[in-house]
N, C-alpha and C positions, 0 to 999 in steps of 0.2 A: 666816500664823499663824491668821487667822480661819477660813480655809477648812478647815484641819486640825482646828481645834477643833469646828466644826460637825459634821464627820464622826466625830470621836471620840464625841460624844454620840449621833449617829444610829446608829452601829454598836455602841455599848455596849448599846442597848436589846434586841436579839435575845439577848444573853447573859443579861440579866435575865429574858427571857421563859421560859427553861428553869427558873429559880429560882421564878418566879411560878406556873408550872404546878403545881409541887410544893407551895409554901406555901399557895396558895389552893385547892388540890384542884379545879381547873377543867379545861376542855377547850381544845384549840387554837383552836376556833371562838370561844370567849369571849375568849381572850387576843388573838386576831387582831383582833376588833372593838375591844378596848381600845387596842391600839397604833395601830390605824387612825385613832383620834381625833387622836393627835399627828402621825403621818405624813401624814394628810390635811391638817391645818393647815400642815404644813411646805410643802406644795404650794399649797394654796388661798390662803394668805397671800401667795404670790408675785405675784399680780396687783396688789393695792394697793401692795405693796413695789416692784414694777416702775414703777408710776406715780410713787411718791415718788422713785425713782432718777433720774427725768428732771427733778426739781425741787429736790432736797435734797442737801446735802453727803454724799458717799459715806462719809467718815470718821465722821460723826455717826451714820449709819445702821448701819454695821458695829459701832460701840461699843454702840449700842442692842441689837443682836443678841447680843453677847457678855454684856452685863449681864443681859439677859432670860433667856438660857439658864442662867446661874448661878442666878438666882432660881428658875427652874423645877425644877432638880435639888435645890436646897435644900428645896423643897416636896416633891419626890419622897422625900427622905430622911426625912420625917416621915409618910409615907403609911402607912395601916394597912388599906386596902381597895382593891379594884379601881376603885372610884369615884374615890377620891382620886388613885390612880395615873393614871387617865384625865384628871383635871383638871390634874395636873402635866404630863402629856405634851401636853395642849392648850396650856398656856402655853409649853412648849418649842417646839412646832411653830410657834406664832405668832411667837416670837422668831427661830427659825432660818430662817423663810421670808424674812426680810429679806435674808439674805446673797447668795444666788446672783444675783438680778436686779441687785443693787447692784455686786457684785464683777465679774461678767461684762460688764456694760455699761460699767464703768470701763475694763476691759481693751480692749474693742472700740473705745472712743473714743481711747485713748491709745497703744496698742501699735502697732508697725510690723509685725513678724513675728507676726501674731496667732495663727497655728496653734501656733507654738513657745511663745508665752507662755501660751496655753490649756493646752498640755501641761505646762509647769512648774507652773502653777496647779493642774492636775489631779493632778500628782504630790504636791503638798503635801496635797491632799485625800486621796490614797491613803495617805500617811503617817498621816493621822488615822484613816482607815478601818481600817488595820492595827493602829495603836497602840490604838485604842479597845477592840476586843475583847480584845487581848492584856493590856492594863493591867487591864481589868475582870476577866478570868480570874484574873490573879495576885493582885489585891486581894481577890477573893472567896475565895481560898484562906486568907486571914487575917482577913477582916472580914465582918460582916453586910452584906447588899446595901444596906441603908439608909446605912450608913457609907460604902460605896463611892460611892453617889450624892452624898453630901456632899463627898467628896474630889474628884470630878469637877467639882462646882459651884465649889469653891475654885480649881481649875485655870482654869476659864473666867474667874473673877473676876480672877485674876492676869494672864491674857492681855489682858483688857480694860484693866486699869490700865497694863500695859506698852505696849499699842498706842496708848493715849491720848497717849503721849509721842512717837510717831513723826510725822514730817512727810511728807506725801504730796502729789503734784501732783493736786489734787482737780478734779473737774468743775465743782462749784458751790461758791462761797465766800461768797455773800451770806446774809443771815438768811432763815429759813424764813417765807414769807408764806402762812400758813394761810388767810387770807381769800381770797387769789387762787387758792389750790390747790383750794378747794371752791366757787369761784364757778361760776355757770351757764355762763359762756363756757368755762372750763377743762373742766367736765364734758362739755359738748357736743363740745369738741375731742377729748377722750379717747375719747368714744363714736365719733366719726367715725374716729379713728385705728384703733380696734379693728375697726370694720367694714371699713376699707380693707385692713388686714392680712389679715383672714379672707376677703377677696374674691379673693385670689390664691393662689399656690402655698403660702403660709404655712399655709393651712388644711390642706393635705395633710401638711405638716411637723408641724403640731400633732397630728394623728391618729397620725402616726408616733412622736412622742416619748411619747404616752400608751401606746402598745403597748410601747415599751421600758421605760417606768416600771413597767408592770404586771409584766413579767418581772423587772426589777431588784428591786422590792420583795418579790415572792414568794420569790425565791431567797434574798435576804439576811435576810429575817425568819425563815424557817422551815428554812433549811439545817441549823442545829445540831440542831433537833428531828428532822428527817428522818434525819439520820445516827445519832442516838441510837436511833431506831426500828429502824434497820437493824442495830444492835448490832455495829458495827465495833470491833475491839479497841482499847483505849487504849494510849498510849505514855507513857514516863517521860522527863523531861528536866530537868536541873539540879535534881534533887531534888523536882520537882513531877510529879504524874500528870495528864495531859491526856486528856480524852475525845476521840474521833475528831472529833466535832463542833467542838471547840475548835481543834485544830491545823489541820484542813482549812479551816475558816472563816477563820482568820487568814492562812493560806497563800495563799488565792486573792486576798485583799485586797492582800497584799504584791506579788504578781505583777502586779496591776492597774496598778501604777506604770509598769511596762514598756509595757503596752498604751497608757497615756496618752501616753507619750513617743513611741512609734512613730507613733501616729495623728496627733499634733501635727506631726511632721515631714512626714508624708504630706500633710496638709492645707495645708502651705506651698507644695507643689509640684504638687498635683493637685486637681481638683475632687472634692468629698467624696462624691458620689453612689455611684460604683462601689466605693470602699473600704467605704462603709456597707453596701452590698449583700452584700459578703463577710462583714462582721461579723455582720449579722442572720442570714444563712444558717448561719454557724458556730455561733451560739448555739442555733438550732433543732436542729442536728445534735447538739450537746453535751447538750441536754436529753434527746434520745432515747437517747443512749449512756450517760447517767449511771448508771442502775441496773445495766445489764450490766457497767459498769466496776467498780462496787462488788464484784461477785461474781467479778471476774477477777484479784484479787490487788492487792498494795500498789503495784506499779510502774505498772500500767495506771491504777489509781485516782489515783495522784499525777500522772500525765501528763494525765489529763482535768482534774484540778484546776488545773494550770498553764494549760491552754488556756481553761478557763472563766474564770479570773481575768483572763487577758490580754484576751479578747474582751469581757467584761462591761464593762470600763472603757475599752477601745479605742474604743468607740462614742462616748463623751462629747465629746472634743475635735472629732470630726468633725461631730457634731450641732450643736455650738456654732458651728463654722465655717459650716455650712449655713445656720443662722439669720442669721448676720452677712452672708452673701452675698445674702440675699433680704429684708432689712429696711432701711429708711432709718435713718440715724444718729440723727435727732432723736427717733425713737421706739424706740431700741434698748433702753432700760430696760423700756418697756411690752412689747416683743417677748419679752424674756427672762422678764418676769413672767408672760405668757401661757404661755410654754413650760414653765416650772417649775410652774405650776399644773397642767399636763398631766402632767409627769413625776412629781412628788412628791405632787400633790393627787389627781387622778383615778387616777393610777397606784397610789396607796396602797390602792385597792380590792384590789389584788393580795394584800395581807396578809390581808384578810378572806376572800377567795376561797380562798387557799391553806389557811387555817385550817379552813374548812368542808370542803374536799376531804380534808384529812388526818383530820378527825374522822369523816366519813361514808363515805369511799372509801379510797384508798390512795395511796402515793407515786407509783405508776405512772400513775395518773390525773392527778396534779399535773404531772409532767414531760411527759406527752403534751400537756396543755393549754398548757403553756409553749412547747412546740415549735410548736404550731399558731399561737400568737400571734406568734412570730418569723417564721414562714413568711408570715403576713399582712404583717408589716413589710417583709419582703423584696420582696413583690409591690408594696407601696406605694412603696418607694424606686425600684423599677424604673419605676413609673408616673411618678414625679416626674422621673426622668432622661430619659424619653422625651416628657414632656408639653410643651405650648406655653403653659402657664399664664402669665399676666402676671407679669413680674418687677418688683417695686416699685423696685429700684435703677435699672433702665434707664428 
């Protein structure tokens, strides 16, 4: 429930981006910087959240995430400028950053068939990523964007209240000892753990996930804008008229659930490096084929969308499994915290870079850049596969 809610919020933002471009009469570069504030905190907050996930009740942290996201979108609903929007997104990113290190470390400690559980967990996230933009699109057809933000905030509040009634097998059940958490010994131990992690193959994994995060954030933030620039014809469905950006965007997110499931099953039976090499290479090729596919008719365009949605999310369970295989259990929260700092924090630069490219260059330059980034990721996973770097588990 929490994973779906996080991504409902995350993927509603790009739909709002199209509205904000018109309402505030600004450029993709400015909007890209505005949303990077929130998306950046979504990732950068993962490191302290990961540290907390090794010491604090997972249920308490997830509830804090849900209530915080509700508060942030209530603030967004009363925003009247890009500055207040940036502040609301700052609060959203801070709250949302709690989830992934907490949820994934809990799974890695408790689950038996970890790949399959990551897959189901990922599918729940994909339900959110698909439902977020679809719900936002439908609500915007009847309400002002500020009212839509308030509706989404109320949904998160409802999920938080409902989740508070659930009993889960938690990792930590004792009271939070803040004095111990910020003690010099704990800080020194955390610093030592970070240095130990980054001294081995995990450093290469970190660079790898940053590359994926850059691609992911660039694609998902500005894909609706790119498609509107390309002026692909809209369609009508159940009485509503949807721009190409809307139905294509929602469609690739729905297909992503299949990619999550397939990758999860693969990671239960095979080492993740080679399947990841296939995934990164596929994303590079799809970026290069995107613009030609747009000009090749609806069928080719739809097939590319299916492939893009599949591989964009196929990567995620495999990366999570790779991290679990190369990190010790006692620092699993910290490991995922560092990872999601890379994916959603540093990777959030992708939104700003994509906005600048679309403002001063063209979609062709953007998709070529994304292809180069994924080719770099392909070479990096090949290096990891062939390397003899120290494995912390062994």
